[in-house]
C-alpha positions in Angstrom: 33.0 -23.8 -41.6 33.8 -22.2 -44.9 30.8 -19.9 -44.7 31.9 -18.8 -41.3 35.4 -18.0 -42.5 33.9 -16.0 -45.4 31.7 -14.0 -43.1 34.6 -13.2 -40.8 36.8 -12.2 -43.8 34.0 -10.0 -45.1 33.6 -8.2 -41.7 37.4 -7.8 -41.4 37.4 -6.2 -44.9 34.7 -3.8 -43.9 36.7 -2.8 -40.8 39.8 -2.2 -42.9 37.9 -0.1 -45.4 36.4 2.0 -42.6 39.4 2.1 -40.3 39.4 5.8 -40.1 35.9 5.9 -38.8 36.5 3.2 -36.2 39.6 5.2 -35.1 37.4 8.3 -34.6 35.0 6.2 -32.6 37.7 4.7 -30.4 38.1 7.5 -27.8 34.3 7.7 -27.3 34.1 3.9 -26.8 37.0 3.9 -24.3 35.5 6.8 -22.3 32.1 5.0 -22.2 33.7 1.8 -21.0 35.7 3.5 -18.3 33.1 6.0 -17.0 29.8 4.2 -17.7 30.3 0.5 -17.7 33.3 -0.1 -15.4 31.7 1.7 -12.4 28.7 -0.7 -12.7 30.9 -3.1 -10.7 30.0 -0.9 -7.7 26.4 -2.1 -7.7 27.7 -5.1 -5.7 27.8 -2.8 -2.7 23.9 -3.0 -2.6 24.1 -6.8 -2.0 27.0 -6.7 0.6 27.7 -5.4 4.1 30.2 -3.0 2.6 33.1 -1.9 4.6 35.6 0.6 3.1 38.4 -1.2 5.0 37.6 -4.5 3.4 36.7 -3.3 -0.1 33.9 -4.4 -2.4 35.3 -7.9 -3.0 36.1 -8.9 0.6 32.9 -7.4 2.2 30.5 -10.1 3.3 27.4 -10.8 1.2 24.0 -9.5 2.6 21.7 -10.6 -0.2 18.5 -8.5 -0.4 18.8 -7.3 3.2 19.0 -3.6 2.4 16.3 -3.7 -0.3 14.0 -5.2 2.3 15.1 -2.6 4.8 14.1 0.2 2.4 10.8 -1.4 1.5 9.8 -1.7 5.2 11.2 1.7 6.2 8.9 4.6 7.0 10.6 6.7 4.3 9.8 4.3 1.5 6.2 5.5 0.7 7.0 9.1 1.5 10.1 9.4 -0.8 8.4 7.4 -3.6 5.3 9.6 -3.4 7.3 12.9 -3.4 9.5 11.7 -6.3 6.6 10.6 -8.4 4.5 13.7 -7.7 7.4 16.0 -8.6 8.3 14.0 -11.7 4.7 13.8 -13.0 4.2 17.5 -12.3 7.3 18.3 -14.3 5.9 16.2 -17.2 2.9 18.5 -17.4 5.1 21.3 -18.5 6.6 19.2 -21.3 4.5 20.8 -24.1 5.6 24.4 -23.1 8.9 24.4 -25.1 7.0 23.0 -28.1 4.5 25.9 -27.9 7.3 28.4 -27.6 9.1 26.9 -30.6 5.9 27.1 -32.6 5.5 30.7 -31.6 9.1 31.6 -32.4 8.7 29.9 -35.8 5.8 32.2 -36.7 7.8 35.3 -36.0 9.4 37.1 -38.9 13.2 37.0 -38.9 14.0 40.4 -37.5 15.6 42.0 -34.5 12.7 41.3 -32.2 12.8 37.6 -32.9 16.5 37.4 -32.2 16.1 39.5 -29.0 13.2 37.3 -27.8 15.2 34.1 -28.4 18.3 35.5 -26.6 16.2 36.6 -23.6 14.4 33.2 -23.3 17.8 31.4 -23.5 19.7 33.5 -20.9 18.1 32.1 -17.7 19.4 28.6 -18.6 23.0 29.8 -17.9 22.2 30.8 -14.3 23.6 28.2 -12.0 21.3 26.2 -9.8 22.8 27.7 -6.6 22.2 31.2 -7.8 18.7 30.4 -9.0 17.7 29.0 -5.6 19.4 32.0 -3.9 17.3 34.4 -6.0 14.2 32.5 -5.0 15.0 32.7 -1.4 15.7 36.4 -1.6 12.6 37.2 -3.6 10.2 35.0 -1.6 11.4 35.7 1.8 8.5 36.9 4.0 10.7 39.3 6.0 13.2 40.8 3.6 12.1 39.6 0.1 10.1 41.3 -2.6 7.0 39.3 -1.7 7.3 40.3 2.0 7.5 44.0 1.1 4.5 43.8 -1.3 2.4 42.2 1.4 3.4 44.8 4.0 2.7 47.6 1.6 -1.0 46.5 1.8 -0.9 45.9 5.5 -0.9 42.1 5.3 1.4 39.5 6.7 3.4 37.7 4.0 3.3 33.9 3.9 6.4 31.8 4.0 6.3 30.4 0.4 9.6 28.6 0.6 8.6 26.9 3.8 5.2 25.7 2.5 5.2 22.0 1.9 2.1 22.3 -0.4 3.8 24.9 -2.6 7.2 23.2 -2.9 6.5 21.2 -6.1 4.9 24.3 -7.8 7.9 26.5 -6.9 10.3 23.8 -8.1 8.6 23.1 -11.4 7.6 26.6 -12.5 11.0 28.1 -11.6 12.5 25.3 -13.7 10.2 26.2 -16.6 11.2 29.8 -16.5 14.9 28.9 -16.4 15.0 26.2 -19.1 11.9 26.6 -21.4 13.9 28.7 -23.9 16.8 26.4 -24.0 14.6 23.3 -24.3 12.8 24.8 -27.3 16.0 25.0 -29.3 15.8 21.4 -30.5 12.2 22.0 -31.7 13.1 25.2 -33.4 15.9 23.3 -35.2 13.4 20.6 -36.3 11.0 23.3 -37.6 13.8 24.9 -39.6 14.2 21.7 -41.6 10.7 21.9 -43.0 10.6 22.4 -46.8 9.4 26.0 -47.5 7.5 24.7 -50.5 5.0 23.0 -48.0 4.1 26.5 -46.7 3.9 27.9 -50.2 1.5 25.1 -51.3 -0.6 25.5 -48.2 -0.8 29.3 -48.8 -2.0 28.7 -52.4 -4.6 26.3 -51.1 -5.9 29.0 -48.8 -4.6 27.6 -45.5 -4.5 30.0 -42.5 -1.6 30.3 -40.1 -3.3 28.0 -37.7 -3.9 25.3 -40.4 -0.1 25.5 -41.3 0.8 24.9 -37.6 -1.7 22.1 -37.2 -1.1 20.2 -40.5 2.6 21.0 -41.1 4.5 22.1 -38.0 3.0 19.8 -35.4 3.3 16.6 -37.5 6.9 17.4 -38.2 7.6 17.9 -34.5 6.0 14.7 -33.4 9.0 12.3 -33.9 11.3 14.7 -32.0 8.7 15.3 -29.2 8.0 11.6 -28.8 11.7 10.7 -28.6 12.3 13.3 -25.9 9.2 12.3 -24.0 10.3 8.6 -23.9 13.7 9.7 -22.5 12.1 12.0 -20.0 9.7 9.2 -18.7 12.7 6.9 -18.6 14.2 9.2 -15.9 10.9 9.6 -14.1 12.3 8.8 -10.6 15.6 10.5 -11.3 14.3 14.0 -10.7 17.2 16.4 -10.0 19.0 16.3 -6.7 20.8 19.7 -6.5 17.9 22.1 -6.7 15.6 20.0 -4.5 18.3 19.7 -1.8 19.0 23.5 -1.9 15.3 24.3 -1.6 14.8 21.9 1.3 14.2 23.1 4.8 12.6 21.8 8.0 9.2 23.2 7.1 8.8 21.7 3.6 10.7 18.4 4.2 7.5 16.3 4.1 7.1 17.2 0.4 10.7 17.8 -0.6 12.4 14.5 0.5 12.8 12.5 -2.7 14.9 9.5 -3.5 18.0 11.3 -4.6 18.2 13.5 -1.5 17.5 10.6 0.7 20.3 8.6 -0.9 22.7 11.5 -0.3 21.8 11.8 3.3 21.9 8.0 4.0 25.0 7.3 1.9 27.3 10.3 2.4 26.1 11.9 5.6 25.3 8.7 7.5 27.9 6.5 5.8 25.3 3.7 5.2 26.9 2.9 1.8 25.1 -0.5 1.2 21.7 0.9 2.1 22.1 4.0 -0.1 23.4 1.8 -3.0 20.3 -0.5 -2.7 18.0 2.5 -2.9 19.8 4.0 -5.9 19.8 0.6 -7.7 16.1 0.3 -7.1 15.6 3.7 -8.6 17.7 2.8 -11.6 15.9 -0.5 -12.2 12.4 1.2 -12.1 13.6 3.9 -14.5 14.9 1.3 -16.9 11.6 -0.6 -16.8 9.7 2.6 -17.4 11.9 3.4 -20.4 11.3 -0.1 -21.9 7.5 0.1 -21.4 7.1 3.6 -22.8 9.3 2.8 -25.8 7.2 -0.4 -26.5 4.0 1.6 -26.2 5.3 4.2 -28.6 6.4 1.6 -31.0 3.0 -0.1 -30.8 0.8 3.0 -31.3 3.1 5.2 -33.4 6.0 4.9 -35.8 8.5 6.4 -33.4 10.7 4.6 -30.8 14.2 4.6 -29.6 14.9 1.2 -31.0 
């Protein structure tokens, strides 16, 4: 009993000594509780026949009815397949910001380097709506740049936006163009922390530029890269809604209907709140399991993990 009191007194003393730090932490803790944890109460909708008139508490329980409905629906395999294909395709481009950061790090600090970085960052600030609008204008077979180029050579332009087979490529590579510069910033920051004496020692030992990249830069980037990869795999089924929805049309719907767009259509457009909540909860649980698995694999085979 006395040891327990001693431990409590010691902890209370630590809190008093660091009261200013805990006070700074308080707003973030309150916001997290209000906007991250309190809304979790809404997951009950997935297990109920929810009615807005009755509310969450008074709506009757439905158990796993809506999960079973989704698993047996014709959209289950199609949406899962499209989501996984788009997410895995996006993962293929994960090394590109790393390569860009390594390239920028090799540039001498002059005007060209600053200009190159500014140009590569700028597309990130284009809104998704404007980005998709530009794609529709440029790739239009009738009025777009692609259409004019094809007609210039007497050929008929294909409808690239309406092609189901090209949807994932258009989505991923336009995303790379827009965000690769911005995504490279964190790697450039990691490279800037490398001790210059390492490069000087490598130069004295006769190391080439490639050897410096291979034996100094890449090992220094690995912890950051692995952490970001774990987080990215943890959101594998959470591929972005806005851009996919804006790029959708009746011609490419077989490849562009993913979990997030399906949830939007079922939940908000069709008012099937319980069904859409069940689908979204399934998506969240799968992402959480993937995050745990990838983190454990990283901890087992390397020294880097989230926890």
